[in-house]
N, C-alpha and C positions, 0 to 999 in steps of 0.2 A: 808037549802033550796038548792035544786039542780038548778043551773043556767048555761045554755049552751050558753048564750049570750056573745059574745066577746065585749070588751070595744072599744070605738072609736079609741084609740091608737093601740090596737091589730089589728083592721080591717085595719087601715092605714098601719101598718107594713106588714100585709099579702098582701095588694094591691101593696105596693112598691116592695116587694120581687117577686111577681108574674109578675109585669110589667118588672122588671129587667130580670127575667127568660125568658120572651117572647121576649124581645127586644135585650138582650145582650148575653144570654146563648144559647138558642135554635138555633139561626142562626149559631153558631160556634161549637155546641156540637159534631157533627159527625167528624168534622175536628180535634177537640181537642182529641177525642177518637183515631183517627188515628195517630196523631202526638205524643200523650202521654204527653201533657203539657198544661198548662193554659197560654194564652198570657198575657204578662205584662200589656198591655193596659186594658185588662179585669179586672185584679187585681186592677188597679188604679181606674177604674170606680166603682168596688165593694167597695173599701175603701171610696170613695167619698160619698157613701150612707150608710156607716156603716156596710157593710156586711163582713168585715174582722175582726171586733172587736165587734161582737154582744153582747157578755157577759161581755165585759169590762165596768166597771161602768163609768158613765158620768164624774166623777171627774178625771178620767184618760183618758179622750178624747174618750171614747168608746160609744157604742150604749146604754148600760145600760138595755138591754132586760132581763126581768124575764124569768124563765124556760118555761112557757107556750108560751110566745110570740116568744122566740127563737126557740121552736119546730115548731110552725106554719110557721115561716120563713124557717126553714129547709125543711119542706114538699115542699114548693114552689121552693126552690133552687134545690132539688133533682128531682122534676118534670121537671126542666129545663135540668139538667145533673147531674147524681150521682157522676161522677168523679170531676167535678168542685165544686159541693156541698161539697164533701168530703175534697177537698183541702182547700177551704175557711173555712169550718166548723171545721176543725181540730184545728184551733186556740182556739176554745172554750174548747176543751178537754185539750189542752196543758196548758192553763192558769187556769183551775179550781183548781188544787192544790194550785196555788199561791193565788187565791181568797179565798180559804178556810183557809189557814194557813200562807201565806206569810206576811211579815211585810210591813209597808208603804214604807220604803226605796226601797225594792225590787219591789213593785208595781209601784212606781214612775219612777223607772229606766227602767222597761221592758214593761209595759202595753201600754204606748203611742206609742211604736214602731209599733204596729199592725194597728193603725188607721191613720197614716200619709198619706194623699191622694197623696202627691208627691212621696213618697217612702215607701209604706207599706211593712212591714216585715211579715214573717211567723214564727210560733212557732211550736214545735213538742213535742209529749208526748213519752218519752223514757222509756218504760217498757219492751216490748217483747224482748226476746232473743232466740237464736237457741234452747236452752234447757229449756226455761221458757216461755210458752205460756199461756195456761189456768192455769197452776200451777205457779202463780206469786211468790210464796214463794221460788221457786228454782233459784232465781236470782244468776248469777255468776259474774256480774259486782261488783267489790270490791272498797270500799272507805277506804283509809288508812290515818289516821291522820298524818300530817307532820308539826309539830309546830302549828302555828295558822291556817294552811291551810289543804287541803285534796288532796290526789292523787287518781285519778280514773283510773281504768283499766277494760276494758271489751268490749263487742260487743253487739250492739242492732240490731235487724232485723225487717223487715216489718214496718218500721217507716214512717207513713204518714207525708209528708213534710220533711222527713229526709235529702234529698239532697238539699233543698232550704231554710231550716229554718235559722233564725238569731240566735235563742237560743232554747235550749231544756230543758224540765223538765226530769231530769235523776234520775231514781231510782236505788239504789245500796245497797249492803249489807256491813255492817261494820264487820259482823261475820257470816260466813255461817253456823256455828254450831247452831246458834240461830233460823234458819229458818225465818219465817215471823217476828220474834222478833228482827232481826238484820237489818231490812231495813230502810233506810232513803232516803232523796231526795235532789237534788241540781238543781240550775239553771246554765246551762253550755252554754257558748257562742260558736258559731261555729268557730269564728275567733281565738280561743285560740290554742296555741301550743298543739299538740297531738290529736286534734279533726279532724277526717277525714271522708269522705263519702265513703262507700264501694259500693257494688253491687247495681245498680239500677234495681229494679224488673220489668220484662216484664209481665204484668198481663193480666188475662182473661177479667176483667171488670174494672170499674172506672179508665180507663186508663189515663184520663186527670190529675189525681192526681199523685203526686210524692210519690213513696214508695221505700225506700232505707235502706241500712245498715248504721249504725253510729258506727264508731270505736273510742274508747277512749284508748289512749296509753300514760300512765303516764301524764294525764292531771292534771295540778295544779289548784285547785279551791280555791279561797280565802274564808276565813271563812264567810264573809258577804253573800256568795252565798249558804250557807247551808240553805235550806228552811224547811226541815223536819228532826228533830233529829232522831238518831238511835232508832229503836223500834216503831216509829210512822208511818213509810212509808206505810206499808201494809194497815193500817186503812184508811189512806188518799187515797190510790188507790181505796179502796172499796167505800168510800164516793164520790169520783170523778165519778166513773162509775155509781153509783146510780143516781147522779145528771145529767149525760149526756146521759143516755140511752133513755130518752124520746125523745131527739133530733135525736138519731139514729133510733128509731122506727118511728119518723115522716118522716125521710128521706126515709125509706123503704116504708112508705105509699105513699110518693110522686112518687116513682118509680112505684109502683103498679097502682096508679091513672093515670100516663102517659100511661102505657100499656093498661089499661082499655079504656081510651079515644080513643087510636088508634084502638083497637079491635072493639069498638062500632061503630066508623066511618066506618071502613072497612066492618063490618057486614051489615050495612045499604046500602052500595054501591055495594057490590059484589053480582052478580046475578048468581044463579045456579038453574036449574030446573024451569026456568022462574020466579023466585021471589028472592028478597034479602035473603041472608042466615040467617038474623036475624029472619026471619019467620019460620025457622027450629027450632023445640023445642030443639034439642040437642045443638044448638048454643045459643039460647035465655036463656036457663037455665045456661049455662056457664057464660054468661054475668051477669045474676042475682046474681049468687054466687060471682062473682068478686065484684059487687057493695056492697053486704052485708058485705063481709070481709074487704073491704077498709073502710067502715064506722065504723065497729067494731074496726079496728086497730086505727083509728083516735080517737075514744072515749077513748081507753086504753092509748094512749100517752098523751092525754089531762089530764087524771086523774093523771098519773105519774108526768106530768109537774106542775099540780096544787099543788100536795103534795110537790114537790121540791120547788116551788115558795113560799110556806107557811112554809118552814122549818119543814115539817112533815116527819116522817120516810117513805121512798118510795122505799126501796129495793125490796119488793115484787111486787109492782105495776110497777116499771120500768122493772123488769124481765118479768112480764106478757106482757107488751107492746113490749119489744124488741123481745121476742120469737114469739109472735103472728104476729107482723108486718113483721118480717123477713121472716117467713114462708109464709105469705100472698104475699109478694113481689115475692118470687120464684114461687109460685103457679099461681098467676095472670099473670106474664110475660110469663110463660110456656104456659098457656092457650091462651094468646094473640097471641103467635107464631102459636099455633095450629089452631086458628081461621083464621089466614092469610094463612094457608096451606103452599105450597111451597114458596110463596112470603115472608112469615115470616122468612124463613131461609136465606134470602138474605140481605146483608149488606146495601142495599139501603133503606130498610125499618127499621124504628126506633125500632120496637119491637125486632129485632135481638140484638141490642145494649142493650136494656132494660133488656133482659133475662140474658145477660152476667153480667150486672151491679148488678142484683138482688142477685146473689149468695153470694156476700160478706156480704149482710145484715144478713145472718145466721152465719157469722163467726167473723167479727171484733167487738171489744168492748164486747167480751164475746160470745162464740158460742151459738147456739140454745140449745146445750146439757148442757152447763154451766148454762144457764138461768133456765133450769129445775132442775139443782142441787140446785140453789139458792131457787127456788120455793119449792122444796120438803124439803129443810132444814128448811124453814119457817113453813111448814106443820107439821113437827115433833112434835111441841108443841101444835098443835091445838086440842082442845077437843070439841069445839062448833063453828059451822059455821054460827050461826045466824048473819045476815049481818048488823043489825041496832044497 
């Protein structure tokens, strides 16, 4: 049976996230975009209502949100500000490998750090490197056994929360000749010797979030911080991205929705040729197309989230959602600027920021092109498209 009704708990989570976005995020969004950081006080307020540890199970002091609810919350956070939403939501990505394959000792040690309202910490997902973006199997960061410990050497780039994280999920290869078969994963603390933060990126959009290089120079990692043994890392990366892409698609939907609301309001107020421009068919049809695509994007991410929440294979559905919602965000925000005309190009109008924020939705956590690679890979074995 198809059921689109949210539970009372999901509705409460959505309302809480929306109210937080209205009251705490939107008032500072433009300033955070300009300054390139999230205020500490805002992070503490987010932690107090569970928004820094949404996916952390309740037994580890987290919000315990399932994939559907977390995605709905993500839409509201990104509606408020994609940069702030990215910074807070990156904790979900960073800890998903730990939730999937980490042991209880590792979870007990690291997960509660994210939800401490007095001093909430950030985590970061350390996969991307200068020579390994979409091609994750080309990792150059090396893990070398050293007695009971491991030595890590390498450089990570474009790491969300890289400059502010308390700990990292670091993927490294034990043997480059094995390709994806040599990859494992570690929990690495920022405070350890040899861990340093490199270049802080000056980005086009999502500027409130921290994006930095992470340098690993002879970092000694104790054996108990090996999270993913050699040969299993690539599969955990794929599982992680399958599980989190619904949230990214939801974030893109939130950005698109924010732009649509601004464009709709402006089209009703802006008078040209003696009538509001919404009465011009060219503008009205643009708004109608925006509404259609936003609703379609939302249904796609809800499907992907439902499959993930029920432990069903969701690679195809999460790629559908990520590709479509990312493209929708870029299209809707571009059209929102167009509807505003010259005013939309000015920084005092929110749609200018939203258009800059939208572009990353087609890039991070798997580009729009990589999503299509995943989709076509799934289609290779299809002989019958009967849907029921």
